[in-house]
C-alpha positions, 0 to 999 in steps of 0.5 A, a space after each residue: 643347745 638347750 642347757 637344762 641340767 641344774 639342780 634349781 636349789 633356789 626354785 624348790 626343784 630341777 630347772 628342767 622340771 619346770 611347767 608352764 600349766 601342764 607344759 614342761 618349760 623345756 618343750 616350750 623352749 624346744 619349739 621356740 628353738 625349732 621355730 627359729 630355724 635352728 637344727 639340730 638341737 641338743 638339749 644337756 639334762 642332769 638333775 632329774 634327768 630320767 623324770 625329764 625324759 619321763 614327762 617331756 617329749 625330747 624325740 626330735 632333740 639329741 639328749 646328753 646326760 651331764 651326771 656331772 651337773 652339780 658342777 655347774 653350767 661349765 661342764 653342761 657347755 662342754 658336754 653339748 659343744 661335745 654333742 655336735 659333731 657334725 662338721 657342716 655346723 658353723 655356730 651353736 645358739 645356746 639358751 638355758 631352760 630357765 627362760 620362759 620369756 624367751 622368743 623365736 624371735 630373739 633367737 632369730 636375731 641373734 642367729 641371723 650371722 651364723 659364721 664359724 668365727 662370730 660371738 653374739 650375745 643378746 642384751 636387755 637394758 643393755 645387759 648381756 644374756 642369752 641367747 648366745 651364738 659362738 662360731 665353731 672356732 670359738 668352741 675349744 676355747 670355750 670348752 677349756 675356759 668354761 667353768 663352773 657357774 659361769 660357763 662361757 664367761 671367762 672366754 667372752 670376757 678375754 674376747 670382749 672386743 669380738 662381741 656383737 651385742 644385739 638388744 632384744 629386749 623388744 622381742 623377748 624378756 631375758 629374765 631367768 627364773 631363779 626366785 619362787 616370786 619369778 616362778 609365781 610371776 610366770 605361772 611356773 610349778 615343779 611338779 611332785 612326783 606321784 607317790 604309789 601307796 599300798 593298799 
């Protein structure tokens, strides 16, 4: 599940519109998820959803649009879980779109044991981050507690002794782009829509 719904007020535009060069970052993240063997892939859009669909190739993903994206990541996580209806899916890996340093190697590490009762978090310098893996038995609880901008954190805190931490420092960068400085560091831009001018 790729969460790509936020408005990105700190970076000057919706996170799902971030580009690295000519390429939408959402397609880069989608490639990493696919390369790690994840299927199906759900992309949760929100802010500027129509513009994202016009600029990114999401044809091989299930796309859902969170009209309540302004309430935070919790509602997007619930929508993404609701879209995973196939009964044979035992776990879902969750990644936000604003992680240009994410790699398929990190996703493979976190998804190595995709069992229904797992809770796995990537760690960077000992701190938990994404990707995260949620076994199916936890989905209902996560959906119930997922709240505002903290997502699954309340559920994870309540089940902290069940979480398996997987160090991903050596294979990925866990930074999330939440400032103009980090945008510049990663060479990211939010394209300005072309303006139509009558003559």
